[in-house]
C-alpha atoms as an extended CHARMM CRD file, in Angstrom:
* protein
*
       137  EXT
         1         1  LYS       CA             93.3050000000      -27.1560000000      -19.7920000000  PROA      1               0.0000000000
         2         2  GLU       CA             90.9570000000      -30.0210000000      -19.2530000000  PROA      2               0.0000000000
         3         3  GLU       CA             90.6800000000      -29.1400000000      -15.6210000000  PROA      3               0.0000000000
         4         4  LYS       CA             90.0190000000      -25.5220000000      -16.4980000000  PROA      4               0.0000000000
         5         5  PHE       CA             87.3330000000      -26.6950000000      -18.8970000000  PROA      5               0.0000000000
         6         6  LYS       CA             85.7990000000      -28.9020000000      -16.2040000000  PROA      6               0.0000000000
         7         7  MET       CA             85.8530000000      -25.9860000000      -13.7780000000  PROA      7               0.0000000000
         8         8  SER       CA             84.3710000000      -23.7490000000      -16.3990000000  PROA      8               0.0000000000
         9         9  LEU       CA             81.7400000000      -26.3660000000      -17.1520000000  PROA      9               0.0000000000
        10        10  ALA       CA             81.0120000000      -26.8200000000      -13.4350000000  PROA      10              0.0000000000
        11        11  ALA       CA             80.7930000000      -23.0440000000      -13.0050000000  PROA      11              0.0000000000
        12        12  GLU       CA             78.5070000000      -22.8370000000      -16.0330000000  PROA      12              0.0000000000
        13        13  GLU       CA             76.2810000000      -25.6320000000      -14.6430000000  PROA      13              0.0000000000
        14        14  GLU       CA             76.1840000000      -23.9050000000      -11.2620000000  PROA      14              0.0000000000
        15        15  ARG       CA             75.3000000000      -20.5810000000      -12.9340000000  PROA      15              0.0000000000
        16        16  LEU       CA             72.6470000000      -22.3680000000      -15.0090000000  PROA      16              0.0000000000
        17        17  MET       CA             71.2900000000      -24.0310000000      -11.8730000000  PROA      17              0.0000000000
        18        18  ARG       CA             71.1720000000      -20.6700000000      -10.0400000000  PROA      18              0.0000000000
        19        19  PHE       CA             69.5320000000      -19.1210000000      -13.0830000000  PROA      19              0.0000000000
        20        20  GLN       CA             66.9200000000      -21.9040000000      -13.1880000000  PROA      20              0.0000000000
        21        21  GLU       CA             66.3410000000      -21.5970000000       -9.4430000000  PROA      21              0.0000000000
        22        22  ALA       CA             66.0190000000      -17.8230000000       -9.7740000000  PROA      22              0.0000000000
        23        23  ARG       CA             63.6490000000      -18.3360000000      -12.6970000000  PROA      23              0.0000000000
        24        24  ALA       CA             61.6580000000      -20.9250000000      -10.7380000000  PROA      24              0.0000000000
        25        25  GLN       CA             61.5290000000      -18.5720000000       -7.7350000000  PROA      25              0.0000000000
        26        26  GLU       CA             60.4540000000      -15.6810000000       -9.9660000000  PROA      26              0.0000000000
        27        27  SER       CA             57.8050000000      -17.8980000000      -11.5510000000  PROA      27              0.0000000000
        28        28  SER       CA             56.6910000000      -19.0320000000       -8.0990000000  PROA      28              0.0000000000
        29        29  ASP       CA             56.5340000000      -15.3980000000       -6.9440000000  PROA      29              0.0000000000
        30        30  LYS       CA             54.4940000000      -14.4360000000      -10.0080000000  PROA      30              0.0000000000
        31        31  ALA       CA             52.1880000000      -17.4010000000       -9.4180000000  PROA      31              0.0000000000
        32        32  GLN       CA             51.7840000000      -16.3900000000       -5.7680000000  PROA      32              0.0000000000
        33        33  ILE       CA             51.0060000000      -12.7840000000       -6.7860000000  PROA      33              0.0000000000
        34        34  PHE       CA             48.4660000000      -14.0610000000       -9.3230000000  PROA      34              0.0000000000
        35        35  LYS       CA             46.9700000000      -16.4110000000       -6.7370000000  PROA      35              0.0000000000
        36        36  ASP       CA             46.7370000000      -13.5310000000       -4.2390000000  PROA      36              0.0000000000
        37        37  LYS       CA             44.9970000000      -11.4020000000       -6.8750000000  PROA      37              0.0000000000
        38        38  VAL       CA             42.5540000000      -14.2100000000       -7.6620000000  PROA      38              0.0000000000
        39        39  ASP       CA             41.8720000000      -14.7190000000       -3.9360000000  PROA      39              0.0000000000
        40        40  ALA       CA             41.3060000000      -10.9690000000       -3.4950000000  PROA      40              0.0000000000
        41        41  MET       CA             38.9150000000      -10.9860000000       -6.4690000000  PROA      41              0.0000000000
        42        42  LYS       CA             37.0470000000      -13.9560000000       -4.9760000000  PROA      42              0.0000000000
        43        43  ARG       CA             36.7620000000      -12.2080000000       -1.6040000000  PROA      43              0.0000000000
        44        44  LYS       CA             35.5090000000       -9.0220000000       -3.2760000000  PROA      44              0.0000000000
        45        45  SER       CA             33.0520000000      -11.0410000000       -5.3370000000  PROA      45              0.0000000000
        46        46  GLU       CA             31.7830000000      -12.8560000000       -2.2380000000  PROA      46              0.0000000000
        47        47  GLN       CA             31.5810000000       -9.5450000000       -0.3820000000  PROA      47              0.0000000000
        48        48  ARG       CA             29.5620000000       -8.0210000000       -3.2740000000  PROA      48              0.0000000000
        49        49  ILE       CA             27.2440000000      -11.0320000000       -3.2360000000  PROA      49              0.0000000000
        50        50  VAL       CA             26.7170000000      -10.6200000000        0.5250000000  PROA      50              0.0000000000
        51        51  GLU       CA             26.1160000000       -6.8690000000        0.1070000000  PROA      51              0.0000000000
        52        52  LYS       CA             23.7040000000       -7.4320000000       -2.7810000000  PROA      52              0.0000000000
        53        53  ARG       CA             21.8450000000      -10.0300000000       -0.7260000000  PROA      53              0.0000000000
        54        54  LYS       CA             21.5930000000       -7.5490000000        2.1640000000  PROA      54              0.0000000000
        55        55  GLU       CA             20.3990000000       -4.8180000000       -0.2070000000  PROA      55              0.0000000000
        56        56  GLY       CA             17.8870000000       -7.2260000000       -1.7020000000  PROA      56              0.0000000000
        57        57  GLU       CA             16.5810000000       -8.1900000000        1.7200000000  PROA      57              0.0000000000
        58        58  GLU       CA             16.3250000000       -4.5200000000        2.7160000000  PROA      58              0.0000000000
        59        59  LYS       CA             14.4790000000       -3.6900000000       -0.5050000000  PROA      59              0.0000000000
        60        60  LEU       CA             12.1970000000       -6.6500000000        0.0750000000  PROA      60              0.0000000000
        61        61  MET       CA             11.5130000000       -5.4490000000        3.6210000000  PROA      61              0.0000000000
        62        62  ARG       CA             10.7840000000       -1.9010000000        2.4050000000  PROA      62              0.0000000000
        63        63  LEU       CA              8.5330000000       -3.2980000000       -0.2920000000  PROA      63              0.0000000000
        64        64  GLY       CA              6.7150000000       -5.3820000000        2.3240000000  PROA      64              0.0000000000
        65        65  GLU       CA              6.2530000000       -2.2800000000        4.4590000000  PROA      65              0.0000000000
        66        66  LYS       CA              4.9290000000       -0.3200000000        1.4690000000  PROA      66              0.0000000000
        67        67  ILE       CA              2.5020000000       -3.1260000000        0.6700000000  PROA      67              0.0000000000
        68        68  ALA       CA              1.3540000000       -3.1520000000        4.3010000000  PROA      68              0.0000000000
        69        69  GLN       CA              0.8810000000        0.6270000000        4.1750000000  PROA      69              0.0000000000
        70        70  VAL       CA             -1.1020000000        0.3680000000        0.9370000000  PROA      70              0.0000000000
        71        71  ASP       CA             -3.2430000000       -2.3940000000        2.4360000000  PROA      71              0.0000000000
        72        72  ALA       CA             -3.8490000000       -0.3300000000        5.5660000000  PROA      72              0.0000000000
        73        73  ARG       CA             -4.7160000000        2.7510000000        3.4960000000  PROA      73              0.0000000000
        74        74  ARG       CA             -7.0140000000        0.6940000000        1.2670000000  PROA      74              0.0000000000
        75        75  GLU       CA             -8.7410000000       -0.7650000000        4.3410000000  PROA      75              0.0000000000
        76        76  GLU       CA             -9.1300000000        2.7130000000        5.8190000000  PROA      76              0.0000000000
        77        77  GLU       CA            -10.5790000000        4.0300000000        2.5550000000  PROA      77              0.0000000000
        78        78  GLN       CA            -12.9880000000        1.0880000000        2.4640000000  PROA      78              0.0000000000
        79        79  GLN       CA            -14.0760000000        1.8670000000        6.0370000000  PROA      79              0.0000000000
        80        80  ASN       CA            -14.5440000000        5.5350000000        5.0990000000  PROA      80              0.0000000000
        81        81  ARG       CA            -16.6450000000        4.5680000000        2.0500000000  PROA      81              0.0000000000
        82        82  MET       CA            -18.7740000000        2.2690000000        4.1820000000  PROA      82              0.0000000000
        83        83  LEU       CA            -19.2170000000        4.9980000000        6.7850000000  PROA      83              0.0000000000
        84        84  LEU       CA            -20.1590000000        7.5450000000        4.1200000000  PROA      84              0.0000000000
        85        85  SER       CA            -22.6070000000        5.0800000000        2.5740000000  PROA      85              0.0000000000
        86        86  GLU       CA            -24.1880000000        4.4360000000        5.9740000000  PROA      86              0.0000000000
        87        87  GLU       CA            -24.4340000000        8.1850000000        6.6290000000  PROA      87              0.0000000000
        88        88  GLN       CA            -26.1120000000        8.7100000000        3.2420000000  PROA      88              0.0000000000
        89        89  HSD       CA            -28.5290000000        5.8670000000        3.9330000000  PROA      89              0.0000000000
        90        90  LEU       CA            -29.4060000000        7.3160000000        7.3390000000  PROA      90              0.0000000000
        91        91  HSD       CA            -29.8720000000       10.7590000000        5.7860000000  PROA      91              0.0000000000
        92        92  ILE       CA            -32.2260000000        9.2990000000        3.1610000000  PROA      92              0.0000000000
        93        93  MET       CA            -34.1550000000        7.4830000000        5.8820000000  PROA      93              0.0000000000
        94        94  ASP       CA            -34.4000000000       10.7430000000        7.8940000000  PROA      94              0.0000000000
        95        95  VAL       CA            -35.6730000000       12.6150000000        4.8400000000  PROA      95              0.0000000000
        96        96  ARG       CA            -38.2800000000        9.9210000000        4.1440000000  PROA      96              0.0000000000
        97        97  GLU       CA            -39.3610000000        9.9090000000        7.7850000000  PROA      97              0.0000000000
        98        98  ASN       CA            -39.6150000000       13.7040000000        7.7550000000  PROA      98              0.0000000000
        99        99  LYS       CA            -41.6720000000       13.6150000000        4.5550000000  PROA      99              0.0000000000
       100       100  SER       CA            -43.9270000000       10.9800000000        6.0290000000  PROA      100             0.0000000000
       101       101  ARG       CA            -44.4080000000       13.0650000000        9.1780000000  PROA      101             0.0000000000
       102       102  LEU       CA            -45.1720000000       16.1610000000        7.1200000000  PROA      102             0.0000000000
       103       103  ASN       CA            -47.6710000000       14.1800000000        5.0530000000  PROA      103             0.0000000000
       104       104  ARG       CA            -49.3830000000       12.9330000000        8.2200000000  PROA      104             0.0000000000
       105       105  VAL       CA            -49.5340000000       16.4790000000        9.6360000000  PROA      105             0.0000000000
       106       106  ASP       CA            -50.9190000000       17.7780000000        6.3290000000  PROA      106             0.0000000000
       107       107  GLU       CA            -53.4750000000       14.9710000000        6.1540000000  PROA      107             0.0000000000
       108       108  HSD       CA            -54.5150000000       15.6760000000        9.7550000000  PROA      108             0.0000000000
       109       109  ARG       CA            -55.0080000000       19.3770000000        8.9660000000  PROA      109             0.0000000000
       110       110  ARG       CA            -57.0780000000       18.5110000000        5.8980000000  PROA      110             0.0000000000
       111       111  MET       CA            -59.2520000000       16.2290000000        7.9500000000  PROA      111             0.0000000000
       112       112  GLU       CA            -59.7300000000       18.9480000000       10.5850000000  PROA      112             0.0000000000
       113       113  LEU       CA            -60.6120000000       21.5030000000        7.8720000000  PROA      113             0.0000000000
       114       114  LYS       CA            -62.9970000000       19.0130000000        6.2590000000  PROA      114             0.0000000000
       115       115  GLU       CA            -64.6570000000       18.3960000000        9.6120000000  PROA      115             0.0000000000
       116       116  GLN       CA            -64.8840000000       22.1760000000       10.2200000000  PROA      116             0.0000000000
       117       117  VAL       CA            -66.3880000000       22.7060000000        6.7740000000  PROA      117             0.0000000000
       118       118  GLU       CA            -68.8770000000       19.8770000000        7.3240000000  PROA      118             0.0000000000
       119       119  THR       CA            -69.6920000000       21.2560000000       10.7600000000  PROA      119             0.0000000000
       120       120  ASN       CA            -70.1230000000       24.7430000000        9.3190000000  PROA      120             0.0000000000
       121       121  VAL       CA            -72.2640000000       23.3690000000        6.4860000000  PROA      121             0.0000000000
       122       122  GLU       CA            -74.4730000000       21.5750000000        9.0170000000  PROA      122             0.0000000000
       123       123  ARG       CA            -74.6370000000       24.7200000000       11.1110000000  PROA      123             0.0000000000
       124       124  VAL       CA            -75.5350000000       26.8450000000        8.1080000000  PROA      124             0.0000000000
       125       125  GLU       CA            -78.1850000000       24.3150000000        7.0730000000  PROA      125             0.0000000000
       126       126  THR       CA            -79.5250000000       24.2630000000       10.5980000000  PROA      126             0.0000000000
       127       127  LEU       CA            -79.5970000000       28.0450000000       10.7400000000  PROA      127             0.0000000000
       128       128  LEU       CA            -81.2610000000       28.2270000000        7.3330000000  PROA      128             0.0000000000
       129       129  ALA       CA            -83.8300000000       25.6860000000        8.4230000000  PROA      129             0.0000000000
       130       130  LEU       CA            -84.3760000000       27.6420000000       11.6120000000  PROA      130             0.0000000000
       131       131  LYS       CA            -84.7320000000       30.8470000000        9.6070000000  PROA      131             0.0000000000
       132       132  GLU       CA            -87.2870000000       29.2040000000        7.3490000000  PROA      132             0.0000000000
       133       133  GLN       CA            -89.2240000000       28.0250000000       10.3250000000  PROA      133             0.0000000000
       134       134  LEU       CA            -89.1970000000       31.4770000000       11.8030000000  PROA      134             0.0000000000
       135       135  LEU       CA            -90.2710000000       32.9930000000        8.5260000000  PROA      135             0.0000000000
       136       136  ASP       CA            -93.0330000000       30.4310000000        8.2390000000  PROA      136             0.0000000000
       137       137  GLN       CA            -94.4730000000       31.3660000000       11.5600000000  PROA      137             0.0000000000
């Protein structure tokens, strides 16, 4: 009986040991699965960070290009405004020059007419004086 009890006790200890080993293995497996999940989450997180950094750099590059385009367009508009201003200035100068030329031509014609009138007045006076002399004779 005692031997049977010892055998039973030994069998029970062996079963308990196998149970504990199985439990430890199961716990180890669960821990490994959890660790694998955590590692996968870390890799995904790192991958997302890398992707977000790439996206950020791309957005920054596109923004830089847009800023360069806006600067170029602004510079072009400034050049166009300066060109238009210069054209307007030249047009105003042409108009003033034309007016000045017309004024000179008009003044010249007036002077010629004045000289003609004075010449005609002298001629008429001379003719009248000549007529008077003839009538006096």
